[in-house]
C-alpha positions in Angstrom: 120.2 287.5 199.0 122.4 286.5 201.9 126.0 285.4 200.9 127.4 282.4 202.7 130.9 281.1 202.5 131.4 277.4 202.9 134.2 275.9 205.0 135.5 274.0 201.9 135.9 277.4 200.0 137.8 278.9 203.0 140.2 275.9 203.0 140.8 276.2 199.3 141.3 280.0 199.6 143.8 279.7 202.5 145.8 277.1 200.5 146.0 279.4 197.5 146.9 282.4 199.7 149.6 280.4 201.5 151.0 279.3 198.1 151.2 282.9 196.9 152.7 284.1 200.2 155.6 281.8 199.8 157.2 284.2 197.4 155.0 287.4 197.6 153.4 287.9 201.0 152.1 291.4 200.2 150.5 290.1 197.0 148.8 287.2 198.9 147.3 289.6 201.4 146.1 291.9 198.7 144.7 289.0 196.7 142.6 287.7 199.6 141.3 291.1 200.6 140.3 292.0 197.0 138.7 288.6 196.5 136.6 288.9 199.7 135.4 292.4 198.6 134.6 291.1 195.1 132.5 288.3 196.5 130.3 290.8 198.3 129.1 292.1 194.8 127.7 288.7 193.8 124.6 289.3 195.9 123.7 292.4 193.8 123.1 290.4 190.7 123.9 286.7 191.2 122.7 285.6 187.8 125.1 287.9 186.0 128.0 285.4 186.0 128.2 282.5 183.6 126.7 279.1 184.2 129.3 276.9 185.8 131.5 274.9 183.5 131.8 272.2 186.2 128.1 271.6 186.8 125.0 271.2 184.7 122.7 273.5 186.6 121.5 277.0 186.0 121.7 277.8 189.7 125.5 277.1 189.9 127.6 279.9 188.6 131.3 280.8 188.0 132.7 284.1 189.2 136.1 284.8 187.6 138.6 286.7 189.7 142.3 287.0 188.6 142.5 283.6 186.9 140.5 281.9 189.6 137.1 280.5 189.3 134.9 280.9 192.3 131.9 278.6 192.1 128.7 279.4 193.9 125.1 278.2 194.1 122.0 280.4 194.1 119.3 279.0 196.3 116.2 281.1 195.8 114.1 279.0 198.2 116.4 280.0 201.1 117.2 283.4 199.6 120.9 282.7 199.8 124.1 282.3 197.7 126.6 279.7 198.8 130.2 280.1 197.7 131.6 276.6 197.8 134.7 276.2 195.6 137.8 277.9 194.3 139.8 276.7 191.2 142.9 278.2 189.8 142.5 278.4 186.0 145.9 279.0 184.2 144.1 279.2 180.9 141.6 281.9 181.9 141.4 284.7 179.3 138.2 286.2 180.6 139.9 287.9 183.6 138.4 291.4 184.0 139.4 291.9 187.6 
């Protein structure tokens, strides 16, 4: 499946990276690079991540990355995955990244 990144996601990502960079620029750069690399793995098994807590649809999934929830939609008819949102989750205890 082809992985597509929405404009909305990129805006949210850049806002988060800018926030981190205010105090720790090197950490912000590393965070962004690691997140982009991790997103590439979604296409290998898009159904592996949990059903989204924000939407009532099996096609919309949450990928957890360092206390952030990346929300994406699996569109089998177009053979694509669209990453469309980023949410910071302070209460995340499922961080495995």
